[in-house]
VEXDREN-305834 format. One record per residue (C-alpha): residue in three letters; x, y, z. Coordinates in steps of 0.1 Angstrom, whole numbers, padded with zeros to 4 digits, always signed. Layout:
<rs>
ALAXYZ ...
</rs>
This chain:
<rs>
MET+1358+1321-0127 ARG+1346+1287-0129 ILE+1353+1269-0160 GLY+1330+1240-0172 LEU+1357+1218-0189 ILE+1343+1199-0220 ALA+1367+1170-0234 GLU+1357+1139-0255 GLY+1382+1108-0253 GLY+1407+1124-0234 TYR+1411+1143-0201 PRO+1410+1133-0172 TYR+1412+1095-0184 VAL+1448+1082-0183 SER+1447+1076-0222 GLY+1432+1095-0253 ASP+1430+1129-0268 ALA+1443+1161-0260 ARG+1449+1145-0223 LEU+1485+1164-0215 TRP+1478+1195-0229 CYS+1441+1195-0207 ASP+1457+1185-0177 ARG+1487+1212-0183 LEU+1461+1238-0183 VAL+1438+1230-0155 ARG+1473+1226-0132 GLY+1484+1262-0149 LEU+1452+1282-0142 ASP+1452+1271-0101 ARG+1435+1303-0094 HIS+1400+1292-0110 GLU+1380+1263-0104 PHE+1369+1235-0128 ASP+1342+1213-0136 ILE+1353+1180-0156 TYR+1324+1171-0182 ALA+1339+1139-0202 LEU+1327+1118-0227 SER+1341+1088-0229 ARG+1350+1066-0261 SER+1355+1029-0247 GLU+1347+1008-0220 ARG+1384+1003-0218 GLN+1392+1037-0215 GLU+1371+1040-0185 ASP+1384+1006-0170 GLU+1421+1027-0168 GLY+1410+1051-0146 TRP+1421+1087-0146 VAL+1448+1109-0137 PRO+1459+1129-0105 LEU+1435+1154-0106 PRO+1444+1188-0088 ALA+1427+1211-0062 GLN+1411+1233-0084 VAL+1394+1206-0099 SER+1355+1205-0080 ARG+1335+1180-0099 VAL+1339+1155-0124 ARG+1308+1138-0148 THR+1312+1112-0170 ALA+1288+1098-0200 PRO+1302+1072-0223 MET+1298+1079-0262 TRP+1308+1045-0271 SER+1273+1030-0259 ALA+1240+1044-0242 GLU+1213+1020-0228 ASP+1176+1026-0240 ASP+1163+1054-0214 GLY+1129+1035-0212 VAL+1111+1069-0219 VAL+1079+1063-0234 TYR+1067+1095-0252 GLY+1032+1103-0254 ARG+1013+1117-0285 ARG+1023+1152-0281 ALA+1064+1139-0276 ARG+1062+1117-0305 ARG+1050+1144-0327 ARG+1073+1172-0319 PHE+1100+1146-0325 ALA+1085+1137-0359 GLU+1090+1177-0367 HIS+1120+1182-0355 TYR+1137+1152-0362 GLY+1121+1152-0396 GLU+1135+1191-0400 LEU+1167+1178-0391 ALA+1167+1149-0422 ALA+1152+1174-0443 VAL+1184+1199-0439 LEU+1208+1171-0444 CYS+1189+1152-0473 ALA+1195+1186-0492 GLY+1231+1191-0483 GLY+1229+1208-0451 GLY+1228+1244-0467 ALA+1261+1244-0487 GLY+1253+1275-0509 ALA+1270+1264-0538 ASP+1242+1281-0561 ASP+1237+1305-0541 PRO+1265+1332-0539 SER+1244+1357-0518 GLY+1249+1330-0486 GLU+1208+1336-0483 SER+1200+1298-0486 SER+1230+1285-0466 ALA+1218+1308-0433 THR+1184+1297-0440 GLU+1194+1259-0437 ALA+1218+1269-0405 ASP+1185+1284-0389 ARG+1170+1255-0402 PHE+1193+1230-0386 GLY+1199+1254-0358 SER+1161+1254-0349 ALA+1154+1215-0353 LEU+1186+1206-0333 TYR+1176+1226-0300 GLY+1139+1213-0308 LEU+1153+1178-0302 ALA+1176+1189-0270 GLU+1142+1208-0253 LEU+1123+1174-0258 ALA+1151+1154-0245 ARG+1150+1179-0216 ASP+1112+1175-0212 GLU+1109+1136-0215 GLY+1142+1124-0196 GLY+1158+1110-0227 LEU+1157+1107-0265 VAL+1178+1071-0270 GLY+1149+1054-0277 ALA+1132+1078-0302 LEU+1165+1080-0323 ARG+1165+1046-0326 SER+1127+1042-0335 GLU+1112+1030-0363 ALA+1101+1066-0368 ALA+1133+1082-0370 VAL+1139+1056-0403 ARG+1108+1069-0414 ALA+1119+1102-0412 LEU+1147+1095-0426 GLU+1136+1079-0456 HIS+1104+1104-0463 ALA+1134+1134-0465 CYS+1156+1113-0490 ARG+1121+1112-0514 SER+1110+1143-0510 ARG+1117+1170-0536 GLY+1145+1191-0524 ALA+1166+1162-0516 LEU+1203+1159-0534 ARG+1205+1128-0556 THR+1226+1108-0535 ALA+1202+1113-0505 ARG+1172+1099-0533 GLU+1195+1068-0542 ALA+1196+1055-0502 ARG+1182+1019-0493 VAL+1171+1008-0463 PRO+1204+0998-0451 ASP+1220+1035-0461 LEU+1189+1046-0439 LEU+1199+1023-0411 ALA+1237+1034-0412 VAL+1230+1071-0409 ALA+1200+1070-0381 ALA+1229+1046-0364 HIS+1255+1074-0367 LEU+1230+1102-0359 GLU+1219+1082-0327 ARG+1258+1083-0316 ALA+1264+1120-0323 LEU+1234+1131-0310 ARG+1236+1112-0275 PRO+1249+1142-0257 LEU+1215+1160-0261 SER+1197+1131-0238 LEU+1227+1139-0208 ASP+1212+1153-0173 TRP+1242+1179-0177 TYR+1221+1206-0182 GLU+1208+1218-0151 ASP+1210+1245-0125 ASP+1243+1229-0106 GLY+1252+1217-0139 LEU+1268+1236-0166 GLY+1241+1261-0161 ALA+1262+1272-0133 VAL+1292+1278-0145 ASP+1307+1311-0161 LEU+1321+1294-0192 CYS+1323+1264-0211 HIS+1356+1254-0227 ALA+1350+1224-0257 THR+1385+1208-0260 SER+1369+1196-0291 GLY+1343+1201-0319 GLY+1320+1176-0329 PRO+1300+1161-0298 ALA+1323+1174-0276 ALA+1310+1209-0284 LEU+1273+1197-0282 PRO+1273+1203-0245 GLY+1285+1238-0247 LEU+1258+1247-0273 LEU+1232+1235-0251 ALA+1244+1255-0221 HIS+1243+1284-0242 HIS+1213+1279-0256 PHE+1198+1270-0222 TYR+1219+1293-0197 GLY+1234+1316-0223 VAL+1267+1304-0210 PRO+1297+1317-0231 LEU+1314+1288-0250 LEU+1347+1288-0261 LEU+1357+1264-0288 THR+1392+1248-0291 GLU+1403+1227-0321 TYR+1438+1215-0325 GLY+1425+1190-0351 VAL+1396+1204-0371 ARG+1370+1177-0360 LEU+1353+1184-0397 ARG+1383+1178-0416 THR+1387+1143-0398 HIS+1352+1133-0408 TYR+1359+1142-0445 LEU+1387+1118-0442 ALA+1372+1090-0421 ALA+1347+1062-0436 PRO+1358+1067-0474 ASP+1342+1029-0482 SER+1311+1044-0470 SER+1280+1047-0498 PRO+1274+1080-0510 ALA+1241+1076-0495 VAL+1255+1075-0468 ARG+1284+1098-0471 SER+1265+1130-0485 PRO+1239+1133-0452 LEU+1265+1128-0426 ALA+1289+1150-0441 ALA+1259+1174-0439 PHE+1255+1166-0407 HIS+1292+1175-0395 GLY+1291+1208-0415 ALA+1262+1221-0401 LEU+1273+1211-0365 ALA+1305+1228-0370 ALA+1290+1258-0385 GLU+1264+1263-0357 THR+1295+1257-0333 TYR+1314+1283-0346 ALA+1285+1309-0349 ARG+1277+1306-0314 ALA+1308+1302-0296 ALA+1321+1337-0283 LEU+1357+1327-0293 VAL+1376+1299-0317 THR+1408+1288-0309 PRO+1424+1269-0336 GLY+1460+1253-0326 ASN+1477+1266-0359 GLY+1475+1285-0390 HIS+1466+1252-0409 ALA+1433+1247-0387 ARG+1424+1284-0388 ARG+1424+1283-0422 TRP+1402+1249-0421 GLN+1377+1267-0399 GLU+1377+1298-0419 ARG+1366+1274-0451 CYS+1338+1260-0430 GLY+1319+1294-0418 ALA+1342+1304-0388 ASP+1341+1341-0384 ARG+1378+1355-0387 ALA+1374+1380-0361 LYS+1363+1350-0332 LEU+1400+1332-0338 ARG+1425+1334-0318 THR+1457+1310-0328 VAL+1468+1293-0296 TYR+1496+1270-0298 PRO+1497+1235-0282 GLY+1517+1240-0246 MET+1548+1214-0245 ASP+1568+1206-0219 ALA+1604+1218-0227 GLY+1620+1206-0196 ARG+1625+1169-0206 PHE+1644+1189-0234 ALA+1667+1209-0222 GLU+1698+1189-0212 VAL+1700+1185-0250 GLY+1687+1212-0263 GLU+1716+1234-0242 SER+1744+1210-0247 ALA+1739+1203-0284 ALA+1756+1172-0282 CYS+1754+1143-0309 ALA+1757+1111-0308 ASP+1766+1101-0343 PRO+1775+1130-0370 ASP+1767+1107-0397 SER+1728+1094-0386 LEU+1694+1106-0397 VAL+1665+1104-0373 TRP+1631+1098-0374 VAL+1611+1102-0345 GLY+1571+1092-0343 ARG+1543+1067-0347 VAL+1549+1041-0376 GLU+1514+1043-0397 PRO+1515+1052-0437 ALA+1508+1086-0430 LYS+1541+1093-0424 ASP+1554+1080-0454 LEU+1586+1061-0443 VAL+1586+1045-0476 SER+1596+1078-0493 LEU+1620+1082-0469 LEU+1639+1052-0473 HIS+1642+1058-0508 ALA+1648+1090-0504 PHE+1679+1078-0477 ALA+1692+1054-0507 GLU+1700+1087-0527 VAL+1715+1101-0495 ARG+1737+1067-0492 LYS+1756+1074-0530 GLU+1766+1108-0518 GLU+1775+1098-0485 PRO+1780+1060-0478 LYS+1791+1063-0441 THR+1753+1076-0429 ARG+1731+1057-0410 LEU+1689+1062-0406 ARG+1675+1057-0376 ILE+1635+1048-0371 VAL+1623+1053-0335 GLY+1588+1046-0327 THR+1564+1023-0324 PRO+1536+1011-0346 ALA+1504+1028-0344 GLY+1478+0998-0341 PRO+1476+0971-0365 GLU+1479+0990-0397 GLY+1509+1006-0379 ALA+1521+0969-0375 ALA+1518+0959-0412 TYR+1536+0991-0420 LEU+1562+0986-0404 GLY+1569+0950-0416 HIS+1566+0965-0451 CYS+1588+0992-0441 ARG+1619+0961-0429 ALA+1611+0943-0457 LEU+1620+0976-0482 ALA+1651+0983-0460 ALA+1663+0948-0466 GLN+1656+0950-0500 LEU+1671+0986-0506 PHE+1701+0979-0488 PRO+1710+0940-0490 ASP+1741+0929-0461 GLU+1773+0938-0475 ALA+1805+0911-0476 GLU+1826+0942-0483 GLY+1824+0983-0478 PRO+1820+1001-0449 HIS+1798+0980-0429 ARG+1804+0947-0418 VAL+1780+0914-0429 GLY+1750+0913-0414 ASP+1749+0950-0403 ASN+1721+0972-0425 PRO+1724+1009-0423 VAL+1689+1013-0411 SER+1679+1006-0377 PHE+1641+1003-0364 GLU+1644+1009-0324 GLU+1620+1018-0299 ILE+1622+1046-0269 GLY+1638+1023-0236 ALA+1665+1004-0257 PRO+1696+1006-0238 ASP+1713+1035-0262 ILE+1680+1053-0261 PRO+1666+1052-0228 ASN+1642+1083-0234 LEU+1630+1106-0257 ALA+1652+1136-0254 ASP+1681+1111-0263 ALA+1663+1099-0294 TYR+1666+1132-0315 ALA+1699+1133-0295 SER+1710+1098-0317 GLY+1716+1121-0349 ALA+1729+1151-0367 VAL+1696+1158-0384 THR+1659+1148-0376 VAL+1641+1141-0409 LEU+1602+1144-0410 SER+1586+1127-0440 SER+1548+1128-0434 VAL+1525+1130-0461 VAL+1498+1138-0435 GLU+1500+1160-0405 GLY+1486+1185-0382 PHE+1505+1200-0356 PRO+1537+1181-0357 VAL+1544+1174-0324 GLY+1575+1153-0336 LEU+1591+1181-0350 VAL+1587+1209-0319 GLU+1604+1184-0298 ALA+1631+1179-0321 MET+1634+1224-0322 PHE+1634+1220-0284 CYS+1663+1196-0284 GLY+1682+1219-0313 ARG+1683+1199-0343 ALA+1682+1211-0376 THR+1656+1195-0394 VAL+1640+1182-0429 SER+1604+1182-0431 THR+1579+1178-0458 ASP+1556+1211-0469 VAL+1523+1193-0451 GLY+1500+1211-0422 ALA+1513+1233-0401 VAL+1550+1222-0408 VAL+1560+1258-0424 GLU+1545+1277-0401 VAL+1559+1258-0371 ILE+1596+1258-0387 GLY+1596+1295-0393 GLY+1628+1294-0417 THR+1648+1271-0390 GLY+1645+1242-0409 LEU+1646+1230-0447 VAL+1613+1224-0460 VAL+1605+1199-0491 PRO+1581+1190-0513 PRO+1558+1158-0498 ARG+1566+1119-0514 ASN+1596+1137-0535 PRO+1625+1114-0524 ARG+1652+1133-0543 ALA+1645+1164-0527 LEU+1641+1150-0490 ALA+1681+1132-0500 GLU+1688+1164-0516 ALA+1682+1182-0486 CYS+1701+1157-0458 VAL+1728+1157-0475 ALA+1732+1194-0479 LEU+1727+1198-0436 LEU+1750+1167-0435 ARG+1778+1184-0451 ASP+1776+1214-0430 PRO+1783+1212-0397 GLU+1779+1253-0390 ARG+1747+1254-0405 ARG+1733+1226-0385 GLU+1746+1240-0356 ARG+1731+1277-0366 LEU+1698+1264-0374 GLY+1693+1241-0343 ALA+1700+1268-0325 ALA+1673+1292-0335 ALA+1648+1265-0340 ARG+1650+1258-0300 ALA+1647+1297-0296 ARG+1618+1299-0316 ALA+1601+1265-0299 LEU+1609+1281-0264 GLU+1593+1314-0277 LEU+1557+1298-0290 PHE+1557+1265-0280 THR+1557+1262-0241 VAL+1532+1253-0213 GLU+1536+1285-0204 GLN+1525+1303-0231 ASN+1495+1282-0240 VAL+1485+1290-0200 ALA+1488+1323-0203 ALA+1468+1327-0239 PHE+1441+1311-0224 HIS+1444+1326-0190 GLY+1437+1363-0207 ILE+1411+1347-0236 TYR+1391+1335-0203 LEU+1392+1369-0189 GLU+1382+1386-0223 ILE+1350+1362-0225 VAL+1338+1368-0196 SER+1348+1403-0190 ARG+1320+1412-0222 THR+1292+1386-0211 PRO+1263+1397-0190 VAL+1259+1387-0159 ARG+1234+1359-0156 ARG+1233+1349-0117 VAL+1204+1361-0098 VAL+1206+1367-0063 LEU+1177+1366-0038 ASP+1169+1386-0009 ASP+1151+1377+0025 THR+1119+1369+0011 GLY+1128+1354-0016 GLU+1126+1379-0045 PRO+1152+1391-0068 LEU+1180+1417-0056 PRO+1188+1440-0082 PHE+1227+1447-0087 ALA+1234+1427-0061 VAL+1262+1411-0083 PRO+1288+1435-0094 ALA+1312+1428-0125 GLU+1340+1417-0103 ALA+1315+1389-0090 HIS+1333+1371-0118 PHE+1364+1368-0098 PRO+1370+1351-0063 GLY+1376+1377-0033 ARG+1357+1391-0001 TRP+1337+1415-0025 THR+1316+1386-0037 GLU+1304+1378+0001 SER+1268+1393+0003 PRO+1252+1394+0039 THR+1216+1397+0020 ARG+1223+1364+0000 SER+1201+1335+0007 ALA+1197+1299-0003 PRO+1179+1282-0035 ARG+1145+1284-0027 ASN+1146+1243-0035 GLY+1187+1237-0025 PRO+1205+1236+0012 PRO+1222+1272+0017 ARG+1256+1273-0001 PRO+1289+1288+0022 PRO+1302+1324+0022 GLY+1313+1340-0010 THR+1292+1313-0035 PRO+1272+1331-0059 VAL+1233+1321-0062 ARG+1225+1309-0099 ALA+1190+1304-0107 THR+1175+1307-0146 ALA+1193+1331-0167 MET+1179+1368-0168 PRO+1173+1386-0205 THR+1193+1415-0208 PRO+1175+1449-0209 GLU+1179+1469-0238 GLY+1207+1490-0243 ALA+1222+1471-0215 ARG+1250+1457-0233 
</rs>
């Protein structure tokens, strides 16, 4: 089958989110054909180029999310009226709170607002398609005036009514960026209209092209969220005024609800993400948990040997940033040293941007304060029991060696989605001590110790318990490795998506229109098995599209979507 893989800020670029798992998925499903639709996040990302693409990728189409030139489209009177109607309706929904339904237990108000949001969204998409673009209109004074009118209307929330001109400009600018995918030229017969299935690799703007392909052509949509996009928005921009946060939260909430409603299936990456999706409106019957697929091969040598370079060491591995709460880890280690004076702590990682660099400096200063150099005792002068290291150092040449360098791997985060570092430690057969955040308990499954976050004493007690019990460490490490190999490998991820693709396509009506020699539709010319490659897809009576060149044998001819007759489903 032909898959339209839609990614934002990742695949097929060298850097970005979801790059690795998308590449592994495409390479693992070599029996299918992939069209890649990529939204880039920065000019630098585009300049870095793409990863090598396998033969099953037939085309790549890209568009920037970080900038959009004015399309130069000048609307006539009728188009301006259409824009004012649809954008005004969208603004009215957002300023009213997006239909949260807090005062309506029946949910009727929420359903009505969702219908209004969808109608406005698709109305803008149809306008962009008819007129050739929407960028200029979204940046126009008319858009700001529509927002102002919605904020001053009777049904607007108090926070919206308090909006001032700078707030309106900020909201309009954000909506323009978020709605840029509506103006793309991807929604044609030879674009997303030609695929059998759209697979959006994240929510938010990445899901918009899939929504429009479903709206215009009836193409089924599969949504994968390893990090719930709506949750990310809630945690971002805390310094914005309530007059800005309120309509934008309503927009992203309504977009998430619309995506969940229109998707054939939704695949969260873990139970934590699944609970978020259900709370944000996803139908439980549509949810299929698919854990991220990770490459276990690079950890095989360490995992099989279960060797430990230093039985008296704790190891932390990851990106250095405040959410990892290394401050609590350092305080916990001070308690560990009181019980086990020979213990060392190795912090292996690189800072995540300027904020991470500043946080690393703070942690270094705290370590020096907690563990001043000793003239006497088990350590020589100038030897601090806490070391800050990076992958590539002489004694830690690669990631597997980092986990092998200690007896216990520690995760001290206060915020975590899917704990990749924890799974890596499990592949290496390490005993782990983790904080109870995100999907940690789900991933560990009883093969490690879990303590409350921001509780240095509990973290220290768990570490001491494992440092004093080598046999328990060995049992937990072996169980953790077995669990990781069963649930979190690339192979299980690829197999799960292969089954999901077949499930969605098998229950989707065939939308291809085959023409006979006279150019008339040929009924019953495309059997159900035409979704899959093989000789049965060839038809001697098939002709080329009326407005296109001949296609090679075996290539289905697709025109506009045909409605499914009553009772044919």
